[in-house]
C-alpha positions, -999 to 999 in steps of 0.1 A, spaced: 32 768 -339 3 769 -363 -19 750 -339 -11 774 -311 -19 804 -332 -51 788 -345 -62 780 -308 -54 816 -298 -75 830 -326 -103 806 -316 -100 816 -280 -100 853 -287 -129 854 -312 -153 825 -304 -152 823 -266 -170 856 -259 -196 850 -287 -206 814 -281 -192 792 -254 -209 761 -269 -194 765 -303 -160 774 -288 -159 743 -266 -171 720 -294 -143 733 -318 -116 730 -291 -128 695 -282 -128 683 -318 -94 698 -325 -80 681 -294 -97 648 -304 -82 650 -339 -47 658 -326 -49 627 -303 -62 605 -331 -33 612 -355 -6 611 -328 9 578 -340 11 588 -376 45 605 -375 59 573 -360 43 552 -387 57 574 -415 91 575 -399 93 537 -396 81 534 -432 107 558 -445 135 541 -425 122 506 -432 131 500 -395 116 505 -361 151 511 -345 147 533 -315 109 526 -311 102 509 -278 78 479 -277 67 492 -243 53 524 -259 33 503 -284 21 480 -257 9 509 -235 -8 525 -266 -26 492 -274 -37 488 -237 -49 524 -235 -68 521 -267 -84 488 -257 -96 504 -225 -108 535 -243 -126 515 -269 -142 492 -243 -156 523 -226 -167 539 -258 -186 509 -272 -199 495 -239 -214 527 -226 -251 532 -228 -262 543 -263 -259 580 -270 -235 587 -240 -204 588 -261 -205 608 -294 -196 589 -326 -166 613 -332 -149 597 -302 -157 562 -315 -144 570 -349 -112 585 -336 -106 556 -313 -110 533 -343 -85 553 -362 -60 552 -333 -65 515 -330 -57 511 -367 -26 531 -364 -15 511 -334 -21 479 -354 0 493 -383 28 501 -358 26 465 -345 28 451 -380 57 474 -388 75 462 -358 69 426 -367 82 432 -402 110 457 -398 122 449 -362 153 469 -355 166 469 -390 182 447 -417 193 419 -394 157 413 -384 145 412 -419 172 386 -429 161 364 -399 124 365 -406 124 363 -444 157 346 -452 170 375 -472 206 382 -473 222 416 -480 247 413 -509 282 425 -502 299 449 -525 333 430 -520 323 400 -541 
């Protein structure tokens, strides 16, 4: 809701005064939102110590999309793609790598940790 109100204020006050400033601000806000898109999933997985409910196909598509985007960003002619795009792409790739590591470590929960690390959950009945 705050983002919507903020964009409404930007649209109302900056658009008539300076289209260039307005479009730059909207562009960077959109770029920042896209760059931090995986963070809520990373935090939720960390808090739950599990990736239960997170689909590997989502992660695979994010990684493929980021690889294509980064390939374009870094293989384009110099100066064509602003550094803000490259930095946000790197941040997204790091977030996706973090999600991949979380999926490898946590899997779908406790049973996956036991299998990977040989840990057994102690029973209260003993």
